[in-house]
Structure formats: C-alpha cells, structure tokens
Backbone as CSV, one residue per row, in Angstrom:
resi,resn,N_x,N_y,N_z,CA_x,CA_y,CA_z,C_x,C_y,C_z
1,MET,5.366,-41.252,-71.107,4.462,-40.045,-70.371,5.537,-40.033,-69.141
2,LYS,5.593,-38.613,-68.857,6.263,-38.394,-67.612,5.527,-38.575,-66.282
3,ASP,6.048,-39.114,-65.195,5.308,-39.548,-63.906,5.490,-38.528,-63.007
4,ASN,4.343,-37.598,-62.654,4.456,-36.598,-61.778,3.943,-36.973,-60.318
5,ARG,3.812,-38.453,-60.137,3.141,-38.579,-58.761,3.842,-38.151,-57.494
6,TYR,5.087,-38.043,-57.766,6.139,-37.900,-56.509,6.592,-36.279,-56.547
7,LYS,6.033,-35.572,-57.215,6.316,-34.147,-57.005,5.403,-33.512,-56.021
8,PHE,5.856,-32.591,-55.282,5.284,-31.906,-54.247,5.219,-30.241,-54.406
9,LYS,4.131,-29.960,-54.151,3.952,-28.438,-54.456,4.447,-27.658,-53.245
10,ILE,5.349,-26.562,-53.501,5.716,-25.680,-52.227,4.644,-24.783,-52.027
11,ASN,4.098,-24.892,-50.704,3.260,-23.748,-50.280,3.820,-22.490,-49.980
12,ASN,3.581,-21.591,-50.875,4.222,-20.160,-50.708,3.430,-19.337,-49.808
13,ASN,2.228,-19.916,-49.082,1.423,-19.191,-48.286,1.689,-19.250,-46.858
14,ALA,2.752,-20.221,-46.443,3.001,-20.560,-45.207,3.511,-19.289,-44.280
15,PHE,3.464,-19.307,-43.037,3.715,-18.186,-42.140,5.358,-18.261,-41.993
16,THR,6.062,-17.006,-42.009,7.559,-17.248,-41.619,7.575,-17.150,-40.097
17,LEU,8.862,-17.450,-39.748,9.203,-17.254,-38.372,8.827,-15.939,-37.628
18,ALA,9.368,-14.951,-38.492,9.191,-13.628,-38.024,7.577,-13.271,-37.806
19,GLU,6.769,-13.712,-38.835,5.262,-13.495,-38.658,4.880,-14.071,-37.476
20,VAL,5.142,-15.261,-37.031,4.694,-16.065,-36.042,4.961,-15.434,-34.798
21,LEU,6.274,-14.979,-34.564,6.770,-14.236,-33.390,6.003,-13.013,-33.265
22,ILE,5.790,-12.085,-34.211,5.003,-11.023,-34.230,3.588,-11.254,-33.838
23,THR,2.964,-12.277,-34.279,1.612,-12.578,-33.975,1.583,-12.990,-32.184
24,LEU,2.596,-13.757,-31.902,2.737,-14.206,-30.525,2.801,-12.845,-29.601
25,VAL,3.627,-11.957,-30.040,3.783,-10.756,-29.201,2.637,-10.058,-29.097
26,ILE,1.661,-9.784,-30.056,0.538,-9.064,-30.214,-0.518,-9.784,-29.329
27,VAL,-0.459,-11.149,-29.520,-1.486,-11.948,-28.446,-1.196,-11.751,-27.077
28,GLY,0.125,-11.627,-26.827,0.619,-11.498,-25.249,0.302,-10.083,-24.925
29,VAL,0.368,-9.055,-25.584,0.090,-7.775,-25.197,-1.324,-7.624,-25.006
30,VAL,-2.268,-8.142,-25.773,-3.589,-8.033,-25.851,-4.018,-8.924,-24.611
31,ALA,-3.509,-9.921,-24.346,-3.826,-10.796,-23.175,-3.492,-10.072,-21.751
32,ALA,-2.354,-9.164,-21.724,-1.984,-8.563,-20.577,-2.936,-7.475,-20.315
33,LEU,-3.321,-6.806,-21.437,-4.338,-5.676,-21.313,-5.534,-5.793,-20.835
34,THR,-5.989,-7.401,-21.167,-7.281,-7.835,-20.810,-7.407,-8.446,-19.472
35,ILE,-6.166,-9.313,-19.237,-6.288,-9.989,-17.803,-6.087,-9.033,-16.689
36,SER,-5.232,-8.066,-16.939,-4.983,-7.083,-15.550,-6.288,-6.519,-15.241
37,PRO,-7.171,-5.874,-15.994,-8.384,-5.381,-15.503,-9.398,-6.333,-14.855
38,LEU,-9.278,-7.543,-15.574,-10.192,-8.635,-14.854,-9.589,-9.010,-13.550
39,VAL,-8.382,-8.986,-13.375,-7.875,-9.452,-11.992,-8.089,-8.319,-10.740
40,ASN,-7.940,-7.197,-11.362,-8.353,-5.782,-10.725,-9.797,-6.006,-10.103
41,THR,-10.625,-6.071,-11.134,-12.171,-6.319,-10.883,-12.415,-7.251,-9.740
42,TYR,-11.801,-8.415,-10.034,-11.981,-9.592,-9.039,-11.440,-9.157,-7.564
43,VAL,-10.329,-8.573,-7.433,-9.869,-8.117,-6.178,-10.710,-7.125,-5.513
44,GLU,-11.157,-6.100,-6.441,-11.998,-5.144,-5.833,-13.339,-5.628,-5.426
45,SER,-13.859,-6.557,-6.086,-15.384,-7.218,-5.756,-15.101,-8.107,-4.407
46,SER,-13.975,-8.759,-4.172,-13.559,-9.607,-2.987,-13.543,-8.679,-1.856
47,THR,-12.860,-7.385,-2.041,-12.653,-6.435,-1.111,-14.054,-5.832,-0.566
48,VAL,-14.817,-5.614,-1.542,-16.148,-4.983,-1.123,-16.946,-6.129,-0.418
49,SER,-17.040,-7.243,-0.743,-17.567,-8.251,0.066,-17.163,-8.472,1.485
50,LYS,-15.830,-8.331,1.668,-15.120,-8.615,2.862,-15.458,-7.357,3.875
51,VAL,-15.480,-6.091,3.228,-15.726,-4.946,4.082,-17.290,-5.086,4.673
52,LYS,-18.121,-5.574,3.805,-19.399,-5.659,4.140,-19.617,-6.873,5.263
53,LYS,-18.824,-7.860,4.976,-18.919,-9.026,5.907,-18.307,-8.580,7.286
54,GLY,-17.210,-7.643,7.204,-16.443,-7.351,8.511,-17.436,-6.564,9.472
55,ILE,-18.187,-5.553,8.887,-19.082,-4.913,9.846,-20.251,-5.782,10.195
56,SER,-20.689,-6.629,9.490,-21.867,-7.558,9.811,-21.193,-8.445,10.979
57,ILE,-20.119,-8.997,10.889,-19.561,-9.918,11.964,-19.345,-9.227,13.324
58,LEU,-18.882,-7.854,13.196,-18.751,-7.119,14.478,-20.124,-6.773,15.118
59,GLY,-21.068,-6.272,14.080,-22.369,-5.888,14.719,-23.228,-7.084,15.333
60,GLN,-23.020,-8.289,14.776,-23.745,-9.359,15.344,-23.147,-9.821,16.703
61,ALA,-21.681,-9.724,16.612,-20.854,-10.176,17.958,-21.431,-9.250,19.166
62,LYS,-21.543,-7.904,18.712,-21.896,-6.876,19.799,-23.291,-7.190,20.280
63,LYS,-24.127,-7.341,19.329,-25.586,-7.807,19.725,-25.569,-9.040,20.739
64,LEU,-24.959,-10.013,20.339,-24.916,-11.293,21.123,-24.203,-11.218,22.546
65,ALA,-23.161,-10.231,22.433,-22.387,-9.999,23.648,-23.382,-9.254,24.775
66,GLU,-24.110,-8.284,24.135,-25.065,-7.448,25.173,-26.149,-8.382,25.497
67,THR,-26.556,-9.129,24.728,-27.753,-10.154,25.448,-27.342,-11.054,26.351
68,GLN,-25.996,-11.381,26.441,-25.564,-12.301,27.643,-24.976,-11.210,28.802
69,ASN,-24.390,-9.904,28.356,-23.830,-9.457,29.366,-24.421,-7.903,29.730
70,GLY,-25.371,-7.656,29.030,-25.973,-6.091,29.176,-25.293,-5.198,28.365
71,PRO,-25.797,-3.987,28.536,-25.308,-2.702,27.451,-23.686,-2.774,27.509
72,ILE,-23.175,-2.400,26.385,-21.692,-2.432,26.314,-21.002,-1.550,27.187
73,ASP,-21.677,-0.352,27.555,-20.962,0.391,28.658,-21.104,0.042,30.023
74,SER,-21.659,-1.161,30.098,-21.849,-1.762,31.510,-20.814,-2.887,31.768
75,TRP,-20.166,-3.207,30.670,-19.239,-4.340,30.795,-17.965,-4.179,31.459
76,ASN,-17.582,-5.303,32.151,-16.474,-4.900,33.086,-15.071,-5.084,32.524
77,TYR,-14.586,-3.857,31.920,-13.313,-3.734,31.330,-12.685,-2.429,31.777
78,SER,-11.343,-2.320,31.815,-10.628,-1.171,32.402,-11.087,-0.024,31.684
79,GLU,-11.022,1.192,32.094,-11.194,2.494,31.626,-9.880,2.969,31.062
80,GLY,-9.981,3.921,30.065,-8.718,4.277,29.404,-8.289,3.401,28.210
81,THR,-7.380,3.861,27.535,-6.971,3.099,26.235,-5.546,2.138,26.874
82,SER,-5.677,1.132,26.847,-4.467,0.356,27.099,-4.592,-1.093,26.562
83,GLU,-3.560,-1.822,26.570,-3.370,-3.204,26.326,-4.271,-4.145,27.078
84,GLU,-4.456,-3.883,28.459,-5.242,-4.496,29.243,-6.749,-4.301,28.916
85,ALA,-6.973,-3.054,28.743,-8.475,-2.674,28.401,-9.033,-3.378,26.994
86,SER,-8.082,-3.215,26.137,-8.424,-3.875,24.663,-8.670,-5.454,24.904
87,ALA,-7.885,-5.997,25.717,-7.969,-7.496,25.921,-9.322,-7.896,26.535
88,GLN,-9.567,-6.989,27.757,-10.630,-7.268,28.453,-11.971,-6.884,27.685
89,PHE,-11.919,-6.159,26.744,-13.066,-5.683,25.735,-13.203,-6.804,24.871
90,TRP,-12.228,-7.240,24.287,-12.339,-8.119,23.358,-12.899,-9.556,23.914
91,ASN,-12.834,-9.869,25.164,-13.144,-11.054,25.954,-14.554,-11.046,25.764
92,PHE,-15.312,-10.094,25.660,-16.811,-9.990,25.646,-17.273,-10.468,24.233
93,LEU,-16.526,-10.038,23.317,-16.913,-10.237,21.765,-16.437,-11.585,21.143
94,LYS,-15.222,-12.065,21.848,-14.609,-13.381,21.374,-15.489,-14.758,21.276
95,PRO,-16.475,-14.947,22.130,-17.264,-16.014,21.985,-18.275,-16.012,20.840
96,HIS,-18.409,-14.800,20.108,-19.329,-14.599,19.149,-18.838,-14.390,17.761
97,ILE,-17.519,-14.560,17.735,-16.712,-14.346,16.609,-15.774,-15.479,16.247
98,SER,-15.967,-16.279,15.119,-15.025,-17.451,14.581,-13.659,-16.877,14.264
99,VAL,-12.749,-17.302,15.106,-11.336,-16.956,14.915,-10.568,-17.918,14.564
100,ALA,-9.550,-17.900,13.701,-8.614,-18.930,13.113,-7.325,-18.950,14.293
101,ARG,-7.127,-17.691,14.685,-5.672,-17.629,15.396,-5.868,-16.112,16.110
102,GLU,-5.314,-16.134,17.321,-5.252,-14.845,18.122,-3.792,-14.402,18.343
103,CYS,-3.525,-13.299,18.367,-2.001,-12.752,18.547,-2.138,-11.838,19.659
104,ALA,-3.151,-11.632,20.199,-3.223,-10.669,21.461,-2.633,-9.189,21.045
105,SER,-1.583,-8.806,21.721,-0.966,-7.415,21.388,0.233,-7.646,20.630
106,THR,0.781,-8.989,20.327,1.952,-9.176,19.519,1.931,-9.007,18.235
107,GLN,2.580,-9.139,17.267,2.800,-8.876,15.832,2.794,-10.344,15.023
108,ASN,2.618,-11.412,15.967,2.799,-12.677,15.356,1.956,-13.056,14.224
109,CYS,0.734,-12.463,13.981,-0.019,-12.784,12.932,-0.371,-11.393,11.893
110,TYR,0.431,-10.541,12.267,0.303,-9.349,11.514,1.623,-8.426,11.578
111,GLU,2.548,-8.671,10.587,3.655,-8.143,10.457,3.827,-7.306,9.153
112,THR,3.876,-5.820,9.454,3.743,-4.881,8.249,4.711,-3.820,8.376
113,GLY,4.770,-3.089,9.590,5.518,-1.814,9.446,4.458,-0.843,9.314
114,ASN,4.752,0.463,9.128,4.016,1.561,9.015,3.087,1.459,7.703
115,VAL,1.933,1.713,7.796,1.176,1.681,6.483,0.949,2.920,5.894
116,ASN,0.399,2.947,4.733,0.335,4.040,3.836,-1.242,4.763,3.824
117,TYR,-1.370,6.111,3.802,-2.675,6.729,3.405,-2.908,6.266,1.885
118,LEU,-4.246,6.508,1.627,-4.700,6.258,0.253,-3.942,7.170,-0.714
119,ASN,-3.562,8.356,-0.271,-2.786,9.362,-1.186,-1.393,9.141,-1.222
120,GLY,-0.936,7.952,-0.725,0.419,7.703,-0.957,1.418,7.976,0.229
121,ASN,0.943,8.970,0.919,1.697,9.279,2.278,1.923,8.261,3.200
122,GLU,3.050,8.331,3.907,3.104,7.216,5.088,2.319,7.702,6.216
123,TYR,1.601,6.682,6.840,0.938,6.971,8.182,1.853,6.492,9.271
124,ASN,2.291,7.661,9.796,3.172,7.253,10.957,2.727,6.369,12.033
125,TYR,2.259,5.225,11.927,1.625,4.465,13.125,1.819,2.942,12.645
126,ASN,2.533,2.215,13.539,2.518,0.862,13.086,1.650,-0.126,13.859
127,TYR,0.439,-0.549,13.164,-0.354,-1.243,13.947,0.088,-2.649,14.355
128,SER,1.060,-3.348,13.583,1.569,-4.720,13.883,2.317,-4.555,15.265
129,THR,3.055,-3.457,15.576,3.759,-3.455,16.993,2.961,-2.611,18.005
130,SER,1.767,-2.139,17.725,1.250,-1.506,18.584,0.556,-2.398,19.727
131,ASN,0.690,-2.187,21.079,0.193,-3.145,22.021,-1.282,-2.685,22.432
132,ILE,-1.793,-1.629,22.063,-3.212,-1.266,22.329,-4.153,-1.980,21.482
133,TYR,-3.832,-2.574,20.329,-4.778,-3.374,19.535,-4.761,-4.844,19.814
134,TYR,-5.749,-5.336,19.983,-5.949,-6.995,20.165,-6.116,-7.404,18.871
135,LYS,-5.120,-8.322,18.428,-5.229,-8.878,16.955,-5.623,-10.241,16.918
136,PHE,-6.494,-10.577,15.743,-6.990,-11.849,15.488,-7.206,-12.097,14.014
137,VAL,-7.023,-13.425,13.595,-7.010,-13.697,12.255,-8.442,-14.389,12.064
138,LEU,-9.118,-14.028,11.084,-10.350,-14.922,10.682,-10.025,-15.990,9.789
139,ALA,-11.028,-16.766,9.397,-10.896,-17.876,8.603,-10.237,-17.657,7.287
140,ASP,-10.749,-16.626,6.730,-10.218,-16.112,5.233,-8.723,-15.615,5.196
141,GLY,-8.151,-15.539,6.430,-7.012,-14.874,6.389,-6.888,-13.449,6.679
142,SER,-7.979,-12.826,6.698,-7.941,-11.479,6.997,-7.667,-11.146,8.455
143,VAL,-7.143,-10.028,8.847,-6.952,-9.842,10.231,-7.615,-8.406,10.774
144,MET,-8.316,-8.693,12.049,-8.992,-7.669,12.659,-7.977,-7.181,13.863
145,MET,-8.152,-5.892,14.216,-7.378,-5.373,15.441,-8.315,-4.538,16.072
146,ILE,-8.588,-4.702,17.280,-9.638,-3.951,18.203,-8.919,-3.334,19.473
147,ALA,-9.121,-2.081,19.430,-8.539,-1.254,20.590,-9.707,-0.562,21.408
148,LYS,-9.693,-0.809,22.682,-10.732,-0.117,23.484,-10.438,1.445,23.310
149,HIS,-11.512,2.349,23.430,-11.147,3.726,23.097,-11.774,4.628,24.047
150,GLY,-10.951,5.789,24.521,-11.469,6.577,25.373,-10.986,6.677,26.730
151,THR,-11.259,7.572,27.633,-10.651,7.752,28.877,-11.645,6.908,29.834
152,GLY,-12.820,6.666,29.436,-13.960,5.865,30.214,-14.394,4.721,29.282
153,LYS,-15.659,4.606,29.656,-16.403,3.596,28.903,-17.378,4.032,27.836
154,CYS,-17.003,3.755,26.639,-17.836,4.445,25.597,-17.963,5.984,25.612
155,ASN,-16.859,6.702,25.821,-17.158,8.201,25.962,-16.318,9.074,24.972
156,SER,-15.620,8.221,24.055,-14.648,8.919,23.198,-15.582,9.786,22.160
157,GLN,-15.046,10.966,22.159,-15.882,11.857,21.258,-14.875,12.461,19.972
158,SER,-13.568,11.727,19.932,-12.648,12.195,18.955,-12.795,11.674,17.455
159,HIS,-13.991,11.007,17.266,-14.252,10.416,16.028,-15.705,11.108,15.525
160,PRO,-15.740,11.006,14.256,-17.106,11.581,13.600,-18.434,10.780,14.199
161,VAL,-18.192,9.488,14.871,-19.139,8.913,15.333,-19.194,9.052,16.893
162,PRO,-20.211,9.533,17.615,-20.175,9.937,19.117,-20.109,8.643,19.900
163,ASN,-19.770,8.989,21.155,-19.515,7.806,22.235,-19.041,6.550,21.760
164,VAL,-17.938,6.621,21.081,-16.995,5.512,20.778,-16.401,4.668,21.890
165,CYS,-16.719,3.300,21.754,-16.275,2.423,22.877,-14.826,1.713,22.172
166,ALA,-14.944,1.446,20.885,-13.683,0.747,20.400,-13.455,1.120,18.948
167,VAL,-12.181,1.003,18.584,-11.740,1.307,17.203,-11.378,-0.061,16.721
168,ILE,-11.784,-0.427,15.479,-11.495,-1.560,14.771,-10.914,-1.476,13.578
169,VAL,-9.591,-2.109,13.341,-8.927,-1.858,12.095,-9.086,-3.138,11.363
170,TYR,-9.433,-3.184,10.154,-9.573,-4.526,9.460,-8.777,-4.509,8.073
171,ASP,-7.932,-5.491,8.068,-6.939,-5.682,6.902,-7.536,-6.852,6.175
172,VAL,-8.078,-6.672,4.982,-8.843,-7.787,4.252,-7.963,-8.752,3.727
173,ASN,-6.537,-8.513,3.586,-5.741,-9.684,3.220,-4.522,-9.794,4.140
174,GLY,-4.613,-9.514,5.490,-3.718,-9.852,6.409,-2.342,-9.030,6.021
175,SER,-1.325,-9.542,6.172,0.084,-8.887,6.265,0.280,-8.644,4.691
176,LYS,-0.424,-9.209,3.681,0.000,-8.970,2.406,-0.113,-7.579,1.906
177,GLY,0.527,-7.186,1.036,0.584,-5.594,0.563,-0.834,-5.455,-0.289
178,PRO,-0.935,-3.927,-0.474,-0.230,-3.051,-0.228,-0.232,-2.300,1.098
179,ASN,-1.081,-2.974,2.050,-1.164,-2.215,3.343,-1.328,-0.593,3.167
180,THR,-2.572,-0.493,2.742,-2.741,0.939,2.412,-4.252,1.150,2.773
181,MET,-4.611,2.317,3.280,-6.000,2.621,3.739,-6.782,2.694,2.440
182,GLY,-7.905,2.140,2.614,-8.799,2.398,1.442,-8.601,1.456,0.389
183,ILE,-7.482,0.498,0.494,-7.257,-0.672,-0.577,-7.366,-1.791,0.117
184,ASP,-6.529,-2.220,1.166,-6.899,-3.223,1.913,-6.975,-3.125,3.314
185,ILE,-6.879,-1.890,3.944,-7.128,-1.698,5.267,-8.368,-0.582,5.568
186,PHE,-9.195,-1.220,6.465,-10.462,-0.171,6.683,-10.708,-0.047,8.178
187,HIS,-11.569,0.747,8.580,-11.757,1.074,9.986,-13.112,1.428,10.286
188,TYR,-13.461,0.727,11.473,-14.814,0.829,11.916,-14.813,1.215,13.304
189,LEU,-15.975,1.900,13.729,-16.075,2.547,15.160,-17.334,1.587,15.870
190,MET,-17.018,1.267,16.944,-18.150,0.502,17.659,-18.516,1.607,19.006
191,ASN,-19.884,1.931,18.960,-20.155,2.636,19.878,-21.408,2.288,20.653
192,ILE,-22.028,2.947,21.581,-23.247,2.260,22.344,-24.368,1.731,21.368
193,ASP,-24.427,2.270,20.485,-25.608,1.955,19.418,-25.273,1.007,18.359
194,GLY,-24.268,0.649,18.002,-23.811,-0.239,16.948,-22.459,-0.218,16.487
195,VAL,-22.156,-0.649,15.245,-20.867,-0.663,14.574,-21.046,0.182,13.373
196,TYR,-20.094,1.129,13.035,-20.197,2.047,11.955,-18.937,2.106,11.102
197,PRO,-19.017,2.418,10.016,-17.792,2.517,9.333,-17.160,3.951,9.599
198,HIS,-15.858,4.124,9.674,-15.284,5.416,9.989,-15.540,6.451,8.917
199,THR,-16.027,7.555,9.286,-16.651,8.517,8.194,-15.515,9.810,8.116
200,GLY,-14.606,9.728,8.876,-13.700,10.740,8.874,-12.878,10.911,7.554
201,ASN,-12.945,12.042,7.026,-12.264,12.262,5.693,-13.039,11.562,4.568
202,ASP,-13.339,12.222,3.409,-13.950,11.653,2.260,-12.988,10.621,1.595
203,CYS,-13.518,9.804,0.820,-12.752,8.737,0.119,-12.465,9.048,-1.199
204,ARG,-11.274,9.626,-1.521,-10.771,9.902,-2.869,-9.297,9.686,-2.898
205,LYS,-8.760,9.409,-3.969,-7.313,9.112,-4.205,-6.376,10.134,-3.448
206,SER,-6.835,11.341,-3.241,-5.953,12.408,-2.757,-6.249,12.347,-1.182
207,SER,-7.003,11.616,-0.560,-7.428,11.835,0.606,-6.548,10.471,1.663
208,SER,-6.827,10.512,2.819,-6.235,9.601,3.804,-6.750,8.226,3.499
209,GLY,-7.918,8.098,3.267,-8.654,6.749,3.121,-9.550,6.309,4.273
210,PHE,-9.520,7.014,5.328,-10.350,6.650,6.593,-11.674,6.487,6.248
211,GLY,-12.356,7.001,5.371,-13.699,7.023,4.929,-14.064,6.128,4.067
212,CYS,-13.206,5.216,3.531,-13.497,4.178,2.320,-14.231,3.186,2.749
213,ALA,-14.366,2.554,3.964,-15.388,1.704,4.304,-16.699,2.222,4.165
214,ASN,-16.809,3.455,4.715,-18.168,4.253,4.612,-18.455,4.213,3.045
215,TYR,-17.749,4.512,2.216,-17.955,4.697,0.812,-18.434,3.338,0.115
216,ILE,-17.633,2.261,0.415,-18.033,0.820,0.004,-19.201,0.472,0.486
217,LEU,-19.687,0.773,1.615,-20.903,0.321,2.184,-22.183,0.956,1.437
218,LYS,-21.755,2.267,1.151,-22.854,3.141,0.379,-22.999,2.857,-1.082
219,HIS,-21.874,2.404,-1.655,-21.894,2.381,-3.038,-21.466,0.958,-3.711
220,SER,-21.057,0.018,-2.803,-20.738,-1.354,-3.300,-19.886,-1.540,-4.292
221,ASN,-18.855,-0.455,-4.315,-17.763,-0.590,-5.284,-16.574,0.292,-4.860
222,MET,-15.545,0.205,-5.604,-14.306,0.844,-5.336,-13.835,1.883,-6.434
223,LYS,-14.981,2.540,-6.877,-14.656,3.357,-8.041,-13.614,4.666,-7.729
224,TYR,-13.491,4.834,-6.511,-12.742,5.955,-5.991,-11.360,5.661,-6.305
225,LEU,-10.939,4.515,-6.621,-9.536,4.194,-7.127,-9.261,4.410,-8.534
226,HIS,-10.286,4.763,-9.349,-9.974,4.927,-10.665,-10.290,6.331,-11.190
C-alpha cells in the first residue's frame, strides 16, 4: 500500500503578492480619507475652545484690574497709540493673566511675517515686527498681542464696538501656520464695558476673517471653513 503521509496539498486559495499590494493600497487610501477629516475636526474643536477661553481670560483680567485700579478709562497710561501706551496698559492686566513668557514689542516669541486674510489675500501688516503690540505667550503656546488704541483713553470709534480702549490679536497656535485670520488668528476689542469679539466683516471664506471670533462665540463651530 502506497504511503501518503508525507504528501502536502498545495493551497490554491492563497493571496498573490499583487493582491496583497492592491489591498494595502486600498487600506492606505481609506485610512487617509478617514484620518484627515478626524484631524481637521480635532483642530477646529481645539480652536473653538481657545477662542472662548481667550475672551474669558481677557474679560476676567479686566474685571480684576478695575477692582484694584478703578474704571479702565481712569488708569494711568499714555494717551495715543504707541509702544509706551501699550506697555503701560498691559501692566494693569498683567497681574491677572497667567503668562509663560513676555516679549514686549519685540518678535522674540512671535515670528511670522505678514499674515493672510481668510480669503487668501495678504494682510499687509506684520504683527510680529509691530512695536505698538505688547506680545505675550500663554501656557498652551498661544500668543496674545495687545495694543492700546485711540487718541485718548477708550475713545476709539474706528471699530464696530464703540469706545474701544485696546485691540487684542490672538494667535491660537503661536507662530505656527497658517497664520490666517479666521483659522488661527482672531481679534478682540476691549472697551469701557467689557471684552468683545471683533464684529467687522462677516465670517465667510470670501471675507477678511476679522469677524470669525464673533461667529465662533455664537455658533461654537467653524463651519464657515467648509
């Protein structure tokens, strides 16, 4: 009788190398299509949280500073818009904001160059080299820049919010890109009554992006990007 114990059956159902490679390519494409939206969703959710946190930090600092020093328009700082006036104005808020690093009017903690509008056009202004903005870094790496505004104390009427004392620019991820209004750069206005998001220009992909902090605070999302 013939001994068949050592015969092995060839499996004709095994995958070929080509089939394995095709499968890996398909898996990679599906993963890329899935991961990218998830990353975008996370980044946008984090940005929404920071925009809300930013206005809260500034509002609380203003209240505490006024408790110690009286109404904001009575503080002892220079009139006009200047490096000196911004530094003096900041000194009243400084004790009430947790800061990781200060850069004053230098660009040591914020090196960008000109930033962009949300519509893709270049905003011909360089916050990082501007000496009228007092710059400081928060613990999460975000950067705030504050500039005393107007010819007197809290008398600027050049913004949608009346009686503006100071303008605050908030870059939620510091010097990292894309350095674009409405994506990582947002604007607040501090006046006699409180701190408000900049409401100039609506927030659409075809707009400047100045009003996007206002959109986020109203809608708690960044759907204007999609």
